[in-house]
Steps between C-alpha positions, in 0.01 A plus 500: 500500500315376194647458154353749258357386165764505230799436725498126423362399162456207267650165585666645809157516667508119522752508784251695710239233441743230613615681814144608573388137490784411738387782727146365499635159595693645794192698602294180498761333720488785752121495488487129581736556792266766638197270461682221685598735782156661538202420279364555153253758631777698671715487187216621277413782741860620526550478123183702436608769746854522361367508145276793585782679678746454214242622249453808720873551528534497122209733434474728802841546662734755340734365233736669259712425196874462551737379233382173347178452699273638772562498874209347695452452872386137497580437870621148430660458842185624674282248317749221573508576873124529538371226272789265420686421180228301321215750534739788432614340173146419388380846597779669307417302187127564538554871553733518202261307275185693595684831468610402150158374394314808620744785446805393295417232242821590315694360797347151470758362250762588764306326778743207517797731545325717757377194688855364504624826646248498785525131587879504465523798735272331753711183494813709561326663796396159636857371478631801693226458761599138560865596544459809716191436717540244777230228496401597855434864405141597411483760226340755733831504692717590200743791522552781252819336375319176426213656308750718313680189379170355378418817313849516350470141380163558333591830337848392390355188337232712332761734354717206393216329315390821328861561395521147363184537290603837363847375407342189348280718282730792415853367548796656678467857375648792691170688511319190626758441772465862612121467514532181705726682745242779530226245563704323767588824676133602507415190700699647788182697572304177545774346716486806725121483539416130507675395827328783685163381369589142597582600857182705530286212371675250729453729799130528421471123458671452836250729673209320334641156574186349655261546210744531212517131422125457462410254222870448429516819297854574615799266493558305821869588469411860575439413866661162555839333451556293187351152519 
């Protein structure tokens, strides 16, 4: 889902810096909301865990090239359900940054664009969650259809942002459009896998209900209705 070096060059890179800064602002807003709802310690713990998980997802889980980018299993909906939007956003950015610093320094000029893709996809997921999940429904009670919609929202937004950045850098060329279509089709694999993982994780969280919320590591929304 990341933009490869050379796809966007020169002055066009500036747009990524602008949208990346906006993404950081939205992330800060979600982070403050989490701190108000729980505590600073809980927010920091969740962000550290999600950052470590995202870094592992980037470096350990299978990924493959398809069209204009690579297909990664980031498990955005899983992180959202377990830890909440703020920690999930911070964790994604931390995982992306550390992965770039340690293993892919050439990706760092594209950090703003890649950050925009992740945060934008998470915001799309959050909007769908608000519209499709009743406030009285704890996340551990979600159905397959509901988690599928969350996964679709995250992955569709990811593909849309990647397509935007590639078209911004390369223009509307037939070969580029074909590669974007290939990339989008490849994400069907993720959409098939992610809801199953979500349901398995939620089922496990439900069974471990009594001790799972220790130290506020997991989002209160996982087990309780919306405040």
